[in-house]
VMD Tcl script that builds the backbone (N, CA, C; Angstrom):
set m [mol new atoms 255]
animate dup $m
set s [atomselect $m all]
$s set {name element resname resid chain x y z} {
  {N N MET 1 A 25.783 -40.542 29.726}
  {CA C MET 1 A 24.935 -39.337 29.743}
  {C C MET 1 A 25.905 -38.181 29.415}
  {N N MET 2 A 25.490 -37.544 28.232}
  {CA C MET 2 A 26.309 -36.458 27.817}
  {C C MET 2 A 25.722 -35.195 28.308}
  {N N PHE 3 A 26.450 -34.421 28.946}
  {CA C PHE 3 A 26.115 -33.187 29.585}
  {C C PHE 3 A 24.753 -33.228 30.493}
  {N N TRP 4 A 24.463 -34.366 30.965}
  {CA C TRP 4 A 23.323 -34.606 31.839}
  {C C TRP 4 A 22.003 -34.116 31.295}
  {N N TYR 5 A 21.750 -34.315 29.975}
  {CA C TYR 5 A 20.492 -33.969 29.433}
  {C C TYR 5 A 19.478 -35.144 29.454}
  {N N GLY 6 A 19.999 -36.314 29.744}
  {CA C GLY 6 A 19.143 -37.377 29.757}
  {C C GLY 6 A 18.686 -37.867 28.327}
  {N N ASN 7 A 17.402 -38.238 28.242}
  {CA C ASN 7 A 16.958 -38.781 27.020}
  {C C ASN 7 A 16.274 -37.733 26.134}
  {N N GLY 8 A 16.348 -36.476 26.374}
  {CA C GLY 8 A 15.843 -35.435 25.600}
  {C C GLY 8 A 15.701 -34.195 26.290}
  {N N MET 9 A 14.929 -33.230 25.619}
  {CA C MET 9 A 14.789 -31.868 26.227}
  {C C MET 9 A 13.762 -31.945 27.375}
  {N N ASN 10 A 13.935 -31.023 28.273}
  {CA C ASN 10 A 12.895 -30.936 29.410}
  {C C ASN 10 A 11.819 -29.984 29.017}
  {N N GLY 11 A 11.013 -29.624 29.835}
  {CA C GLY 11 A 9.824 -28.807 29.528}
  {C C GLY 11 A 10.136 -27.441 29.140}
  {N N TRP 12 A 11.142 -26.846 29.662}
  {CA C TRP 12 A 11.615 -25.491 29.342}
  {C C TRP 12 A 12.234 -25.475 27.957}
  {N N GLY 13 A 12.936 -26.616 27.430}
  {CA C GLY 13 A 13.491 -26.709 26.190}
  {C C GLY 13 A 12.386 -26.736 25.180}
  {N N TRP 14 A 11.387 -27.402 25.368}
  {CA C TRP 14 A 10.253 -27.462 24.464}
  {C C TRP 14 A 9.488 -26.114 24.241}
  {N N PHE 15 A 9.399 -25.496 25.492}
  {CA C PHE 15 A 8.831 -24.199 25.507}
  {C C PHE 15 A 9.563 -23.188 24.733}
  {N N ALA 16 A 10.939 -23.087 25.027}
  {CA C ALA 16 A 11.816 -22.233 24.278}
  {C C ALA 16 A 11.790 -22.496 22.781}
  {N N MET 17 A 11.852 -23.744 22.339}
  {CA C MET 17 A 11.790 -24.034 20.905}
  {C C MET 17 A 10.548 -23.625 20.316}
  {N N SER 18 A 9.446 -23.780 20.966}
  {CA C SER 18 A 8.081 -23.450 20.436}
  {C C SER 18 A 7.955 -21.906 20.465}
  {N N ALA 19 A 8.357 -21.277 21.456}
  {CA C ALA 19 A 8.269 -19.708 21.456}
  {C C ALA 19 A 9.133 -19.123 20.308}
  {N N GLY 20 A 10.436 -19.723 20.156}
  {CA C GLY 20 A 11.359 -19.373 19.147}
  {C C GLY 20 A 10.726 -19.439 17.678}
  {N N THR 21 A 10.087 -20.588 17.513}
  {CA C THR 21 A 9.558 -20.915 16.161}
  {C C THR 21 A 8.427 -19.934 15.834}
  {N N VAL 22 A 7.597 -19.712 16.882}
  {CA C VAL 22 A 6.373 -18.747 16.718}
  {C C VAL 22 A 6.991 -17.353 16.430}
  {N N LEU 23 A 7.811 -16.837 17.190}
  {CA C LEU 23 A 8.474 -15.576 17.079}
  {C C LEU 23 A 9.126 -15.500 15.596}
  {N N PHE 24 A 9.795 -16.421 15.246}
  {CA C PHE 24 A 10.397 -16.490 13.842}
  {C C PHE 24 A 9.417 -16.233 12.842}
  {N N TRP 25 A 8.273 -16.950 12.829}
  {CA C TRP 25 A 7.252 -16.778 11.824}
  {C C TRP 25 A 6.513 -15.459 11.858}
  {N N VAL 26 A 6.332 -14.954 13.071}
  {CA C VAL 26 A 5.629 -13.699 13.304}
  {C C VAL 26 A 6.523 -12.636 12.584}
  {N N PHE 27 A 7.829 -12.693 12.844}
  {CA C PHE 27 A 8.834 -11.775 12.346}
  {C C PHE 27 A 8.852 -11.903 10.691}
  {N N LEU 28 A 8.910 -13.126 10.195}
  {CA C LEU 28 A 8.908 -13.303 8.883}
  {C C LEU 28 A 7.687 -12.661 8.143}
  {N N VAL 29 A 6.537 -13.057 8.575}
  {CA C VAL 29 A 5.228 -12.422 8.066}
  {C C VAL 29 A 5.298 -10.927 8.218}
  {N N THR 30 A 5.592 -10.439 9.353}
  {CA C THR 30 A 5.701 -8.962 9.489}
  {C C THR 30 A 6.468 -8.298 8.468}
  {N N ALA 31 A 7.714 -8.821 8.309}
  {CA C ALA 31 A 8.554 -8.341 7.314}
  {C C ALA 31 A 8.084 -8.341 5.898}
  {N N ALA 32 A 7.390 -9.403 5.624}
  {CA C ALA 32 A 6.875 -9.640 4.184}
  {C C ALA 32 A 5.790 -8.608 3.989}
  {N N VAL 33 A 4.919 -8.393 5.107}
  {CA C VAL 33 A 3.754 -7.429 4.880}
  {C C VAL 33 A 4.392 -5.967 4.781}
  {N N LEU 34 A 5.266 -5.721 5.580}
  {CA C LEU 34 A 5.869 -4.227 5.465}
  {C C LEU 34 A 6.574 -4.068 4.126}
  {N N ILE 35 A 7.222 -5.005 3.653}
  {CA C ILE 35 A 7.927 -4.990 2.292}
  {C C ILE 35 A 6.831 -4.753 1.289}
  {N N PHE 36 A 5.684 -5.461 1.257}
  {CA C PHE 36 A 4.716 -5.457 0.232}
  {C C PHE 36 A 4.003 -3.955 0.452}
  {N N ARG 37 A 3.718 -3.551 1.458}
  {CA C ARG 37 A 3.104 -2.288 1.694}
  {C C ARG 37 A 3.955 -1.155 1.102}
  {N N THR 38 A 5.238 -1.252 1.394}
  {CA C THR 38 A 6.215 -0.114 0.967}
  {C C THR 38 A 6.155 -0.137 -0.570}
  {N N LEU 39 A 6.314 -1.341 -1.111}
  {CA C LEU 39 A 6.371 -1.409 -2.607}
  {C C LEU 39 A 4.977 -0.884 -3.238}
  {N N ASP 40 A 3.838 -1.214 -2.575}
  {CA C ASP 40 A 2.580 -1.027 -3.062}
  {C C ASP 40 A 2.385 0.553 -2.949}
  {N N ARG 41 A 2.773 1.243 -1.950}
  {CA C ARG 41 A 2.728 2.699 -1.689}
  {C C ARG 41 A 3.584 3.286 -2.649}
  {N N ALA 42 A 4.761 2.811 -3.007}
  {CA C ALA 42 A 5.511 3.548 -3.995}
  {C C ALA 42 A 5.041 3.468 -5.346}
  {N N SER 43 A 4.350 2.363 -5.781}
  {CA C SER 43 A 3.742 2.228 -7.031}
  {C C SER 43 A 2.446 3.155 -7.240}
  {N N ALA 44 A 1.768 3.328 -6.107}
  {CA C ALA 44 A 0.482 4.091 -5.942}
  {C C ALA 44 A 0.857 5.646 -6.084}
  {N N ALA 45 A 2.036 6.079 -5.744}
  {CA C ALA 45 A 2.271 7.418 -5.724}
  {C C ALA 45 A 2.798 7.952 -7.102}
  {N N ARG 46 A 2.344 7.420 -8.141}
  {CA C ARG 46 A 2.845 7.858 -9.468}
  {C C ARG 46 A 2.162 9.257 -9.785}
  {N N PRO 47 A 2.907 10.162 -10.371}
  {CA C PRO 47 A 2.320 11.406 -10.756}
  {C C PRO 47 A 1.474 11.238 -11.960}
  {N N ALA 48 A 0.643 12.360 -12.245}
  {CA C ALA 48 A -0.351 12.484 -13.328}
  {C C ALA 48 A 0.593 12.397 -14.583}
  {N N PRO 49 A -0.050 11.944 -15.684}
  {CA C PRO 49 A 0.725 12.001 -16.933}
  {C C PRO 49 A 1.128 13.380 -17.318}
  {N N PRO 50 A 2.322 13.577 -18.024}
  {CA C PRO 50 A 2.725 14.888 -18.300}
  {C C PRO 50 A 1.843 15.509 -19.346}
  {N N GLY 51 A 1.540 16.764 -19.320}
  {CA C GLY 51 A 0.655 17.405 -20.410}
  {C C GLY 51 A -0.563 17.550 -19.952}
  {N N ILE 52 A -1.185 16.861 -19.024}
  {CA C ILE 52 A -2.558 16.963 -18.615}
  {C C ILE 52 A -2.473 17.223 -17.124}
  {N N ALA 53 A -3.031 18.231 -16.721}
  {CA C ALA 53 A -3.157 18.510 -15.254}
  {C C ALA 53 A -4.081 17.603 -14.583}
  {N N ALA 54 A -3.991 17.316 -13.358}
  {CA C ALA 54 A -4.937 16.429 -12.693}
  {C C ALA 54 A -6.345 17.009 -12.623}
  {N N PRO 55 A -6.567 18.291 -12.466}
  {CA C PRO 55 A -7.919 18.773 -12.393}
  {C C PRO 55 A -8.612 18.654 -13.751}
  {N N GLU 56 A -7.843 18.953 -14.675}
  {CA C GLU 56 A -8.426 18.842 -16.109}
  {C C GLU 56 A -8.713 17.353 -16.433}
  {N N ARG 57 A -7.788 16.410 -16.046}
  {CA C ARG 57 A -8.099 14.984 -16.359}
  {C C ARG 57 A -9.438 14.532 -15.622}
  {N N ILE 58 A -9.576 14.872 -14.283}
  {CA C ILE 58 A -10.714 14.610 -13.504}
  {C C ILE 58 A -11.983 15.139 -14.155}
  {N N LEU 59 A -11.876 16.338 -14.634}
  {CA C LEU 59 A -12.970 17.051 -15.357}
  {C C LEU 59 A -13.508 16.341 -16.566}
  {N N GLY 60 A -12.433 15.872 -17.300}
  {CA C GLY 60 A -12.621 15.047 -18.512}
  {C C GLY 60 A -13.215 13.749 -18.279}
  {N N GLU 61 A -12.910 13.149 -17.191}
  {CA C GLU 61 A -13.436 11.774 -16.779}
  {C C GLU 61 A -14.876 11.949 -16.298}
  {N N ARG 62 A -15.241 13.100 -15.680}
  {CA C ARG 62 A -16.572 13.376 -15.343}
  {C C ARG 62 A -17.496 13.551 -16.582}
  {N N LEU 63 A -16.859 14.231 -17.527}
  {CA C LEU 63 A -17.677 14.426 -18.803}
  {C C LEU 63 A -17.943 13.146 -19.544}
  {N N ALA 64 A -16.892 12.241 -19.536}
  {CA C ALA 64 A -16.994 10.995 -20.153}
  {C C ALA 64 A -17.982 10.026 -19.362}
  {N N ARG 65 A -18.160 10.112 -18.051}
  {CA C ARG 65 A -19.148 9.327 -17.284}
  {C C ARG 65 A -20.534 10.000 -17.451}
  {N N GLY 66 A -20.578 11.139 -17.969}
  {CA C GLY 66 A -22.010 11.735 -18.067}
  {C C GLY 66 A -22.461 12.475 -16.857}
  {N N GLU 67 A -21.589 12.751 -15.951}
  {CA C GLU 67 A -21.897 13.478 -14.684}
  {C C GLU 67 A -22.185 15.003 -14.950}
  {N N ILE 68 A -21.546 15.457 -15.958}
  {CA C ILE 68 A -21.696 17.005 -16.394}
  {C C ILE 68 A -21.852 16.967 -17.880}
  {N N ASP 69 A -22.427 18.004 -18.346}
  {CA C ASP 69 A -22.802 18.177 -19.730}
  {C C ASP 69 A -21.605 18.996 -20.390}
  {N N GLU 70 A -21.598 19.061 -21.723}
  {CA C GLU 70 A -20.580 19.758 -22.405}
  {C C GLU 70 A -20.364 21.263 -22.030}
  {N N GLU 71 A -21.562 21.862 -21.863}
  {CA C GLU 71 A -21.497 23.256 -21.412}
  {C C GLU 71 A -20.750 23.546 -20.142}
  {N N GLU 72 A -21.133 22.704 -19.120}
  {CA C GLU 72 A -20.619 22.840 -17.781}
  {C C GLU 72 A -19.133 22.470 -17.903}
  {N N TYR 73 A -18.640 21.459 -18.717}
  {CA C TYR 73 A -17.375 21.111 -18.930}
  {C C TYR 73 A -16.548 22.287 -19.469}
  {N N ARG 74 A -17.026 22.959 -20.430}
  {CA C ARG 74 A -16.255 24.026 -20.971}
  {C C ARG 74 A -16.278 25.198 -20.089}
  {N N ARG 75 A -17.332 25.503 -19.333}
  {CA C ARG 75 A -17.282 26.556 -18.274}
  {C C ARG 75 A -16.152 26.259 -17.279}
  {N N ARG 76 A -16.269 25.068 -16.734}
  {CA C ARG 76 A -15.263 24.613 -15.619}
  {C C ARG 76 A -13.792 24.672 -16.180}
  {N N LEU 77 A -13.666 24.098 -17.371}
  {CA C LEU 77 A -12.296 24.006 -17.948}
  {C C LEU 77 A -11.788 25.531 -18.183}
  {N N GLY 78 A -12.630 26.412 -18.590}
  {CA C GLY 78 A -12.163 27.825 -18.768}
  {C C GLY 78 A -11.838 28.423 -17.414}
  {N N ALA 79 A -12.570 28.142 -16.247}
  {CA C ALA 79 A -12.341 28.505 -14.951}
  {C C ALA 79 A -10.865 28.037 -14.547}
  {N N LEU 80 A -10.659 26.704 -14.782}
  {CA C LEU 80 A -9.388 26.164 -14.319}
  {C C LEU 80 A -8.239 26.838 -15.167}
  {N N ARG 81 A -8.399 26.940 -16.420}
  {CA C ARG 81 A -7.233 27.472 -17.159}
  {C C ARG 81 A -6.948 29.015 -16.864}
  {N N SER 82 A -8.074 29.834 -16.528}
  {CA C SER 82 A -7.844 31.234 -16.228}
  {C C SER 82 A -7.196 31.467 -14.953}
  {N N GLY 83 A -7.378 30.503 -14.040}
  {CA C GLY 83 A -6.853 30.745 -12.716}
  {C C GLY 83 A -7.873 31.058 -11.630}
  {N N ASP 84 A -9.017 31.371 -12.076}
  {CA C ASP 84 A -10.075 31.852 -11.150}
  {C C ASP 84 A -10.787 30.617 -10.501}
  {N N ARG 85 A -10.862 30.619 -9.242}
  {CA C ARG 85 A -11.407 29.518 -8.518}
  {C C ARG 85 A -12.569 29.870 -7.639}
}
mol reanalyze $m
mol bondsrecalc $m
mol representation Tube
mol addrep $m
């Protein structure tokens, strides 16, 4: 008998091994999720394309979808560019 362990691990050995394995996988999955969320957040925070301000781009998208007509588009675009809100 080497170190008096007998023929294998006792109940506490199995418990410690099982708990360690579960904690390892929980840590691994949590780390992967946090890394993925950090990378996704960094890619989603891209600024608007240069040259077109975000409100003007949104206004153009609304015109393209047909939510506003051309007269309202021109009126709102003039208000945006003049600085009157």
